[in-house]
C-alpha positions in Angstrom: 68.6 76.4 93.9 68.9 79.4 91.5 72.0 79.6 89.4 74.1 82.7 89.6 73.9 82.8 85.8 70.3 83.9 86.2 71.6 87.2 87.5 74.3 88.0 84.9 72.4 90.4 82.6 69.0 92.0 82.6 67.2 89.4 84.8 68.4 90.8 88.1 66.2 90.5 91.1 65.6 91.7 94.6 65.2 89.2 97.3 62.3 90.1 99.6 60.6 87.7 102.0 62.2 84.7 100.4 61.2 85.5 96.8 63.3 86.8 93.9 61.5 89.6 92.1 62.4 92.7 90.0 62.3 96.1 91.5 59.6 98.6 91.0 61.9 101.6 90.5 63.5 103.2 87.4 65.7 101.2 85.0 69.5 101.2 85.8 71.8 100.4 82.8 74.5 97.8 83.3 77.9 98.6 81.7 80.4 96.0 80.9 83.5 97.3 82.6 85.9 95.5 80.2 84.4 97.0 77.1 82.6 100.0 78.3 79.5 98.9 76.5 75.9 98.5 77.8 75.1 94.9 78.6 71.6 95.1 80.0 69.4 96.9 82.5 67.7 96.2 85.8 64.8 97.6 87.6 66.0 99.3 90.8 64.1 99.2 94.1 61.7 101.9 95.1 60.4 103.1 98.5 57.7 100.4 98.4 60.3 97.7 97.9 62.3 99.1 100.8 59.2 99.0 103.0 58.4 95.4 101.9 62.0 94.3 102.6 62.1 95.9 106.0 58.7 94.5 106.9 59.8 91.0 105.9 62.9 91.2 108.0 61.0 92.5 111.0 58.5 89.6 110.7 61.3 87.0 110.5 63.3 88.3 113.5 61.4 86.7 116.4 61.9 83.2 115.1 65.4 83.6 113.7 66.8 85.1 117.0 65.5 82.0 118.8 67.0 79.6 116.2 69.9 77.7 117.9 73.2 79.2 117.0 74.4 75.8 115.6 71.5 75.8 113.1 72.3 79.4 112.1 75.9 78.4 111.6 74.9 75.3 109.5 72.9 77.6 107.1 76.1 79.7 106.6 78.1 76.6 105.9 75.6 75.4 103.3 75.7 78.9 101.7 79.5 78.7 101.6 79.4 75.4 99.8 77.1 76.9 97.2 79.4 79.9 96.7 82.4 77.5 96.2 80.4 75.5 93.7 79.5 78.6 91.7 82.8 80.5 92.2 83.7 80.6 88.5 80.3 82.1 87.6 80.6 84.6 90.4 84.0 85.6 89.2 82.8 86.2 85.6 79.9 88.3 86.9 82.2 90.4 89.1 84.7 90.9 86.3 82.0 92.2 84.0 80.6 94.4 86.8 83.8 96.1 87.9 86.6 95.1 85.5 88.3 93.0 88.2 90.7 90.5 86.7 89.0 87.2 86.3 91.4 85.2 88.5 91.2 87.7 91.3 87.4 88.0 91.0 87.0 84.2 91.3 89.4 84.2 94.3 87.3 86.9 96.0 84.3 84.6 95.8 86.3 81.9 97.5 87.3 84.4 100.2 83.6 85.2 100.8 83.0 81.5 101.4 85.9 81.4 103.8 84.3 84.3 105.8 80.9 82.5 106.0 82.7 79.4 107.4 84.8 81.4 109.8 81.6 83.1 111.3 79.9 79.7 111.4 82.7 78.5 113.8 83.3 81.6 115.9 79.6 82.6 116.1 78.6 79.7 118.2 81.3 80.0 120.9 80.2 82.9 123.1 76.7 83.7 124.1 77.6 85.7 127.2 79.2 85.2 130.6 78.3 84.4 134.2 79.1 86.8 137.1 80.3 86.1 140.6 77.3 87.4 142.6 75.4 86.1 145.6 75.5 82.3 145.8 71.7 82.3 146.2 71.3 84.1 142.8 72.3 83.7 139.2 73.9 86.6 137.5 74.8 86.6 133.9 75.4 88.9 130.9 73.6 87.8 127.8 74.5 88.7 124.2 71.3 89.3 122.2 70.9 90.2 118.5 70.2 93.8 117.7 67.4 93.2 115.3 67.1 94.5 111.7 70.4 95.3 110.2 70.9 97.4 107.1 74.1 96.2 105.3 75.4 98.6 102.6 78.5 97.4 100.7 80.9 98.7 98.1 81.6 97.7 94.5 85.3 97.3 94.6 85.4 94.0 96.5 81.8 93.2 97.0 81.9 89.5 97.8 84.2 89.5 100.8 82.8 92.9 102.0 79.3 91.6 102.0 80.0 88.1 103.3 81.9 89.4 106.3 79.1 91.7 107.5 76.3 89.4 106.5 77.8 86.3 108.2 78.5 88.1 111.4 75.0 89.6 111.6 73.2 86.4 110.7 75.1 84.0 112.9 74.4 86.2 115.9 70.6 86.1 115.2 70.0 89.3 113.3 68.0 89.7 110.2 69.2 91.6 107.1 68.2 94.1 104.5 71.2 94.3 102.2 71.9 96.9 99.4 75.0 96.3 97.3 76.5 99.2 95.4 74.7 100.0 92.2 78.1 99.6 90.4 78.1 95.9 91.3 74.4 95.1 91.3 74.8 91.9 89.2 77.4 90.6 91.6 75.3 91.5 94.6 72.3 89.7 93.3 74.3 86.7 92.3 75.7 86.3 95.8 72.2 86.7 97.2 70.9 84.0 94.9 73.2 81.6 96.7 72.9 82.8 100.3 69.3 83.8 100.7 67.7 80.4 99.8 69.7 78.7 102.6 67.9 81.0 105.2 64.2 81.1 106.3 62.1 83.6 104.3 62.7 87.2 105.3 65.9 86.6 107.2 68.0 88.1 104.4 66.5 90.6 101.9 68.3 92.3 99.1 67.6 95.6 97.4 69.1 97.1 94.2 69.7 100.7 93.2 71.6 103.8 94.0 72.0 106.2 96.9 68.4 107.1 97.1 67.5 103.5 97.9 70.1 103.3 100.6 69.0 106.6 102.1 65.4 105.4 102.4 66.5 102.2 104.0 68.8 104.0 106.5 66.0 106.3 107.5 63.5 103.5 108.2 62.7 103.5 111.9 62.5 99.7 111.9 66.2 99.4 111.1 68.1 98.9 114.4 71.6 99.1 113.0 73.4 100.2 109.9 76.7 98.6 108.8 78.4 100.3 105.9 81.6 99.8 103.9 82.2 102.5 101.4 83.2 106.1 101.0 83.7 108.6 103.8 81.1 111.0 102.3 78.4 108.3 102.3 79.4 107.1 105.8 79.0 110.6 107.1 75.6 110.9 105.5 74.5 107.6 107.0 75.7 108.8 110.4 73.6 111.9 110.2 70.5 110.1 109.1 70.7 107.0 111.3 72.3 108.7 114.3 69.5 111.2 114.4 67.1 108.5 115.4 69.5 106.6 117.7 70.3 103.6 115.4 73.6 101.8 116.0 76.2 102.5 113.2 79.2 100.5 112.0 81.4 102.3 109.4 84.5 101.2 107.5 85.1 104.1 105.2 87.7 105.7 103.0 91.4 105.3 103.2 94.6 107.0 102.0 97.0 104.4 103.1 100.7 105.2 103.3 103.8 103.0 102.9 107.0 104.1 104.6 110.2 102.6 103.0 113.2 102.6 105.3 116.8 102.6 104.4 118.5 99.2 104.2 115.8 97.2 102.4 116.3 95.7 99.0 115.1 98.2 96.4 113.6 95.6 94.0 111.7 93.9 96.8 110.5 97.3 98.1 109.3 98.2 94.5 107.5 94.9 94.3 105.7 95.5 97.5 104.7 99.0 96.5 103.4 97.8 93.1 101.3 95.1 94.8 99.8 97.7 97.1 99.3 100.5 94.5 98.3 98.5 91.4 96.4 95.4 92.6 92.8 95.6 91.3 93.9 98.8 89.5 94.3 100.5 92.8 90.7 100.1 93.7 90.9 98.5 97.2 90.2 100.3 100.5 93.7 99.3 101.7 95.5 100.2 98.4 98.8 102.1 98.9 98.1 105.7 97.9 101.0 107.6 99.6 104.6 106.5 99.3 107.4 107.8 101.5 110.9 106.7 100.4 114.0 107.2 102.5 116.4 109.5 100.5 119.2 106.9 100.6 117.2 104.4 98.5 114.6 106.6 96.8 116.2 106.6 93.4 116.8 102.9 93.2 113.3 102.0 94.4 111.7 104.5 92.0 113.6 103.0 89.0 112.5 99.5 89.9 108.9 100.7 90.3 108.9 102.4 86.9 110.2 99.1 85.4 107.4 97.1 87.0 104.7 99.6 86.0 105.7 99.7 82.4 105.6 96.0 82.2 102.0 95.9 83.3 100.3 97.5 80.3 100.9 94.6 77.8 98.7 91.6 77.1 95.0 90.9 76.5 93.0 93.1 79.0 90.2 90.5 79.3 92.4 87.5 79.8 92.8 85.7 83.1 96.2 86.5 84.6 96.6 89.9 82.8 98.3 92.4 85.0 96.0 95.3 84.4 92.3 95.6 84.5 90.1 98.7 83.8 88.8 101.2 86.3 85.2 100.5 87.2 83.8 103.3 85.0 84.4 106.7 83.4 83.4 108.5 86.6 86.3 106.8 88.5 88.7 107.4 85.6 87.9 111.1 85.7 88.9 111.3 89.4 92.2 109.5 88.8 93.0 111.7 85.8 92.2 114.9 87.7 94.5 113.9 90.5 97.4 113.1 88.2 96.9 116.2 86.0 96.7 118.6 89.0 99.8 117.0 90.6 101.9 117.5 87.5 100.6 121.0 87.0 101.7 121.8 90.5 105.2 120.4 90.0 105.2 116.6 90.4 107.0 114.6 87.7 105.2 111.7 85.9 107.8 109.1 85.2 105.5 106.6 83.4 101.8 106.5 82.6 99.7 109.6 83.2 97.3 109.2 80.2 94.4 106.8 79.7 95.1 103.8 77.5 93.8 103.7 73.9 91.5 100.7 74.3 87.9 100.1 75.0 86.9 100.4 78.7 88.1 102.8 81.4 91.8 101.8 81.3 94.3 103.9 83.0 98.0 102.8 83.2 100.0 102.2 86.3 101.4 105.7 86.9 104.5 106.8 88.9 104.7 110.3 90.2 107.6 111.9 92.1 108.0 115.2 93.8 104.5 114.9 95.4 103.7 117.4 98.1 101.3 117.0 101.1 99.0 119.7 99.7 98.3 117.9 96.4 94.9 116.1 96.0 96.8 113.0 95.0 98.3 112.9 98.6 95.2 114.1 100.5 92.0 112.7 98.8 91.1 109.2 97.9 92.4 108.5 94.3 91.3 104.9 94.0 93.4 104.2 91.0 96.8 102.8 89.9 98.8 105.8 91.0 102.1 105.5 92.9 102.5 109.0 94.4 106.0 109.4 95.9 107.5 111.8 98.4 111.2 111.4 99.4 111.9 111.9 103.1 115.2 112.4 104.8 114.8 109.7 107.5 112.4 107.2 109.1 111.1 109.7 111.6 110.0 112.1 108.8 108.3 109.2 107.0 106.3 108.3 110.1 105.2 111.9 110.6 104.1 112.2 107.0 102.3 108.9 107.2 100.2 110.2 110.1 99.5 113.5 108.4 96.1 112.5 107.0 92.5 112.8 107.9 92.2 109.0 107.2 93.4 106.1 109.4 92.5 102.8 107.9 95.9 101.0 107.5 99.6 101.7 106.9 102.6 99.7 105.8 106.3 100.0 106.8 109.2 98.3 105.1 112.2 98.2 107.4 115.1 95.9 108.5 115.0 97.5 111.9 113.1 95.8 114.7 113.1 99.1 116.6 111.5 100.9 113.7 109.0 98.2 113.2 107.9 98.4 116.9 107.8 102.2 116.7 105.6 102.0 113.6 103.2 99.6 115.4 103.0 102.0 118.3 102.9 105.4 116.6 101.0 105.0 113.4 97.4 106.3 114.0 95.6 103.7 111.9 93.5 100.5 112.5 96.0 98.1 110.9 99.8 98.3 110.7 101.6 95.9 108.4 105.4 95.5 108.5 107.3 94.1 105.5 104.2 93.0 103.7 101.5 95.2 102.2 98.8 92.5 102.3 98.3 89.5 104.5 97.4 88.7 108.1 96.0 85.7 110.0 92.3 85.0 110.3 90.6 86.3 113.4 92.2 89.7 113.7 90.1 92.7 114.5 90.8 96.4 113.9 89.0 99.7 114.4 89.5 102.3 111.7 90.6 105.8 112.9 89.6 109.3 112.1 87.6 109.7 108.8 88.1 106.1 108.0 85.2 105.1 110.2 84.7 103.4 113.6 83.9 99.9 114.8 85.7 96.6 113.9 85.3 95.6 110.3 86.3 92.0 110.7 87.2 89.2 113.1 85.6 88.1 116.4 85.1 91.7 117.6 82.8 92.2 114.7 80.4 89.6 116.1 80.2 91.6 119.2 79.1 94.7 117.3 76.0 92.9 116.1 74.9 91.9 119.7 73.6 94.0 122.6 74.6 93.1 126.2 71.9 92.5 128.8 72.6 91.9 132.5 70.3 89.3 134.1 69.9 88.8 137.9 67.7 85.9 139.1 66.9 85.0 142.7 64.4 82.5 144.1 61.0 83.8 144.9 59.5 83.9 148.4 56.6 81.5 148.3 53.6 81.4 150.5 
């Protein structure tokens, strides 16, 4: 069993046909997100590697699709056990890749193991259904795997994002060609080093590299389905390429998630919820809170508490476990965050705290609180993906709901309210895939949600995700007339 430590540095490999090997493409420099310094390089995949990976998956499909579901599930449980065993190593690798706080990075590896185990249970329960036809015939609807699945995953939470899609596809009998984001290549290869060996050769293949590798994979006619978590721009490009040849597409893309804070809630608690949503993982989560609508009656009190929390997060050792603030993934992301803040303040928003990068190694930007934000500002319209609390004061709850819906995105939304009526209205009226009332994060296992508008389409998790990776076939059987 390869150790994840083999993949923390320059010795990063693809997995093709059951073998770990370096890519044949150009070198890709690895940057330590905590220090901002180079820490090694990898050879990315090229078109020949994409061809080999897709060919290996295609060859493995016939046998894997006929492997009993219980055996496929057992492989996922073995992989989950390996991930738990190596969770500390995986956490360190992810922290160096993306700057995620060590404790959170290790926890995300454990969540990946949870998702594999969840799929191992739910994936063996439904193979189809019988129909009430003629008593002399058998009528059924079978669920069959779709075939070769290209799985493209993001850098900001790569372990759960990959594990959820990979587990659902594998347990339903599909084969995989997986490309993690080039910004978390070490983490992606480390996860593969623990999952791929538990599967027959060719069932899961992993490539490394940037958008050109993903584009080549998506365009391959042997790929039956593309499952993508990442930016809306990339998702639209995938839809054009794969859709043109009729491939199935599953997209969970960008978000600009709002939070509406109603009158009557405790201001300190509301500020704590906002800070969790806006500042966790330095604001680099697809469901981070990026737009804040405060009822005028409590806006001043909530804002004051939020500033207090934000100013307390910039102390401590940035590399230590438990530190409240990690860096942005790289300078490219910091430039986007800084531009949004600068443009907002130039257009009339007030910066109450933060607003300038921190003077330390790495791409550190402080938790920033902006007030007076308008709907036409980029910080309220475009994905910021940074630790920015952009606040608009609204006169009442109705205005807050209208503002929350005024976005091209529809991933998730949060409402803090003591009113049962307002909570029920939010659940009904918010045009998003997930509505959370009185908690920015959380939810029971087994839920499923479809993103809306520019945030994508198709369930990103839960039992409904298993259905996305299967195709329905109606079967009618009657007895033959014999001589």
